C-alpha positions in Angstrom: -10.6 -4.7 -25.9 -11.6 -2.1 -28.2 -10.7 1.9 -28.6 -7.0 1.2 -27.9 -4.8 4.3 -28.1 -3.2 5.1 -31.4 0.6 4.5 -31.5 1.3 8.3 -31.2 -1.1 8.6 -28.3 0.4 5.7 -26.4 4.0 7.4 -27.1 2.6 10.9 -25.6 1.1 8.9 -22.6 4.6 7.2 -22.0 6.5 10.3 -22.2 4.3 12.3 -20.0 4.4 9.7 -17.4 8.2 9.4 -17.4 8.4 13.2 -17.2 5.9 13.4 -14.3 7.7 10.4 -12.5 11.4 11.9 -13.2 10.3 15.4 -12.1 8.8 14.0 -8.7 5.4 15.0 -9.8 4.2 11.6 -8.9 5.3 8.8 -6.9 6.3 5.4 -7.7 2.9 3.7 -7.0 1.0 6.0 -9.3 3.8 5.6 -11.9 3.6 2.0 -11.8 -0.3 2.3 -12.2 0.1 4.6 -15.1 2.4 2.0 -17.2 0.2 -0.9 -16.2 -2.7 1.0 -17.4 -0.7 2.2 -20.8 -0.3 -2.0 -21.3 -4.2 -2.3 -21.1 -5.1 0.9 -23.3 -2.2 0.5 -25.9 -2.2 -2.0 -28.7 0.0 -4.6 -27.4 2.3 -4.3 -30.6 3.2 -1.0 -30.0 6.6 -0.2 -28.9 5.2 1.9 -25.8 3.4 -1.2 -24.7 6.7 -3.3 -24.8 8.8 -0.3 -23.2 6.3 -0.3 -20.3 6.2 -3.8 -19.6 10.3 -3.7 -19.8 10.1 -0.9 -17.3 7.7 -2.7 -15.0 9.7 -6.2 -14.9 7.9 -7.9 -12.2 5.5 -5.0 -11.3 3.4 -5.7 -14.3 -0.1 -6.9 -13.7 -2.9 -8.2 -16.1 -5.6 -6.0 -15.1 -8.5 -5.6 -17.4 -11.0 -2.6 -17.5 -14.5 -3.8 -18.8 -15.2 -0.8 -20.8 -18.3 -0.6 -22.9 -18.6 0.7 -26.3 -22.3 0.8 -26.1 -25.1 0.2 -23.2 -25.2 -3.4 -24.3 -25.0 -5.5 -20.9 -22.3 -8.1 -20.6 -22.4 -11.3 -18.8 -20.9 -11.9 -15.4 -21.6 -12.1 -11.7 -21.1 -9.7 -8.8 -21.6 -9.1 -5.2 -24.7 -6.9 -4.8 -24.1 -3.3 -3.5 -26.6 -1.6 -1.5 -26.5 2.2 -1.2 -27.8 5.2 0.5 -28.1 7.1 -2.6 -26.6 10.8 -3.1 -27.1 12.9 -0.1 -25.8 16.3 0.6 -22.6 16.5 2.5 -22.2 19.7 4.8 -18.6 19.5 5.0 -17.7 19.9 1.4 -21.0 21.5 0.2 -21.8 18.9 -2.4 -23.6 15.6 -3.2 -21.8 12.3 -1.7 -22.7 8.8 -1.8 -22.3 6.3 0.5 -22.4 2.1 0.5 -24.6 1.2 3.2 -24.6 -2.9 3.0 -22.1 -5.4 1.4 -18.4 -5.7 1.1 -17.9 -2.0 0.6 -20.0 -1.0 3.6 -19.4 2.7 5.1 -17.3 3.7 1.7 -18.2 7.0 0.9 -17.6 9.0 -2.7 -17.8 12.7 -3.4 -19.2 14.4 -6.3 -17.1 17.6 -6.4 -13.8 15.7 -5.4 -10.8 17.7 -6.8 -8.5 15.0 -6.2 -7.8 12.8 -9.2 -5.8 10.0 -7.3 -6.2 7.0 -7.5 -9.3 7.4 -9.9 -12.2 9.8 -10.8 -14.5 9.1 -8.9 -12.6 7.1 -5.9 -13.9 6.0 -2.6 -13.2 7.4 0.8 -13.2 4.7 3.7 -15.5 5.7 6.5 -15.5 9.3 4.6 -12.2 9.9 5.7 -9.3 11.4 3.6 -7.5 8.0 3.6 -7.6 5.1 2.7 -8.8 5.7 -0.8 -10.4 3.2 -3.3 -9.6 2.9 -7.1 -13.1 1.9 -8.2 -11.9 0.7 -11.6 -9.0 -1.7 -10.5 -10.1 -2.1 -7.0 -6.7 -1.2 -5.3 -7.0 0.7 -1.8 -4.5 3.2 -1.1 -3.1 4.9 2.1 -1.6 7.9 0.7 0.2 6.6 -2.7 0.9 3.2 -1.0 -1.1 0.1 -2.1 -2.4 -1.6 1.2 -5.0 -4.2 -0.1 -7.3 -4.8 -2.9 -11.0 -5.2 -3.4 -11.6 -8.3 -5.2 -13.2 -7.8 -8.8 -16.8 -9.3 -8.1 -17.3 -6.4 -5.6 -16.0 -3.8 -8.0 -18.5 -5.2 -10.5 -21.3 -5.2 -7.9 -20.5 -1.4 -7.5 -20.6 -0.7 -11.2 -23.7 -2.8 -11.5 -25.5 -0.2 -9.2 -27.7 2.3 -11.1 -27.4 4.8 -8.4 -23.4 4.8 -8.4 -23.3 4.8 -12.1 -25.5 8.0 -12.2 -23.1 9.6 -9.5 -20.1 8.5 -11.3 -21.2 10.2 -14.3 -21.9 13.6 -12.5 -18.4 13.4 -10.9 -16.6 12.7 -14.1 -18.3 15.5 -16.0 -17.5 17.8 -12.9 -13.9 17.0 -13.3 -13.9 17.5 -17.2 -15.4 20.7 -16.7 -13.3 22.3 -13.8 -10.1 20.6 -15.2 -10.4 20.7 -18.9 -6.5 20.2 -19.2 -6.3 17.0 -17.4 -4.6 14.5 -19.3 -4.6 11.3 -16.9 -7.7 9.8 -18.0 -7.4 6.1 -18.8 -9.5 5.9 -21.7 -10.0 8.4 -24.6 -13.6 9.1 -23.4 -14.0 8.9 -19.7 -17.8 9.0 -19.8 -17.8 5.6 -21.1 -18.5 3.7 -17.9 -17.4 0.1 -17.1 -20.0 -2.6 -18.3 -22.7 -3.8 -16.8 -22.3 -7.6 -15.9 -24.9 -10.0 -15.1 -26.1 -13.6 -15.3 -23.4 -16.6 -14.9 -20.2 -16.1 -12.7 -17.6 -13.8 -14.0 -14.0 -15.2 -14.6 
């Protein structure tokens, strides 16, 4: 993975995570998710990454984020995702996005969602407040508890959908504009989207 955090940035990320957890601002599930993310975006040789691994113990997972440095396509396979395209949601007076076929059928995503958890953007099953989907790592949460995980090929299929990619850019830019001080982004530039993967089977 390219574009890892500097040692100083990784240390700051770790300190903020520990402070937020100790202060009761985030629960254990989100705390563990942030520590696992630190292991992905920090240099593995940095002390912060080692400390995060020690804190997690058996809860450490080897998640990978397929980040792009450019628009170059990468090789892989996915489950196709059919979507409705953006539509106007009268409830929150903004654009929404619904998957209408495939493994994520009936999941909805909102363009102007002020909630950062579990990811920006994130999905709502059947358009309800709970459960919610982390669109990067596939975890499904009910409140702050992991209840299941969507398989990787389904998440890749979602990010291979150009309508969803366009929609995600709008949602990310909305959050950047509305909350410029938000420090929970998983990468230095959240406008860089996960890779488009096509071709042979992804492993």
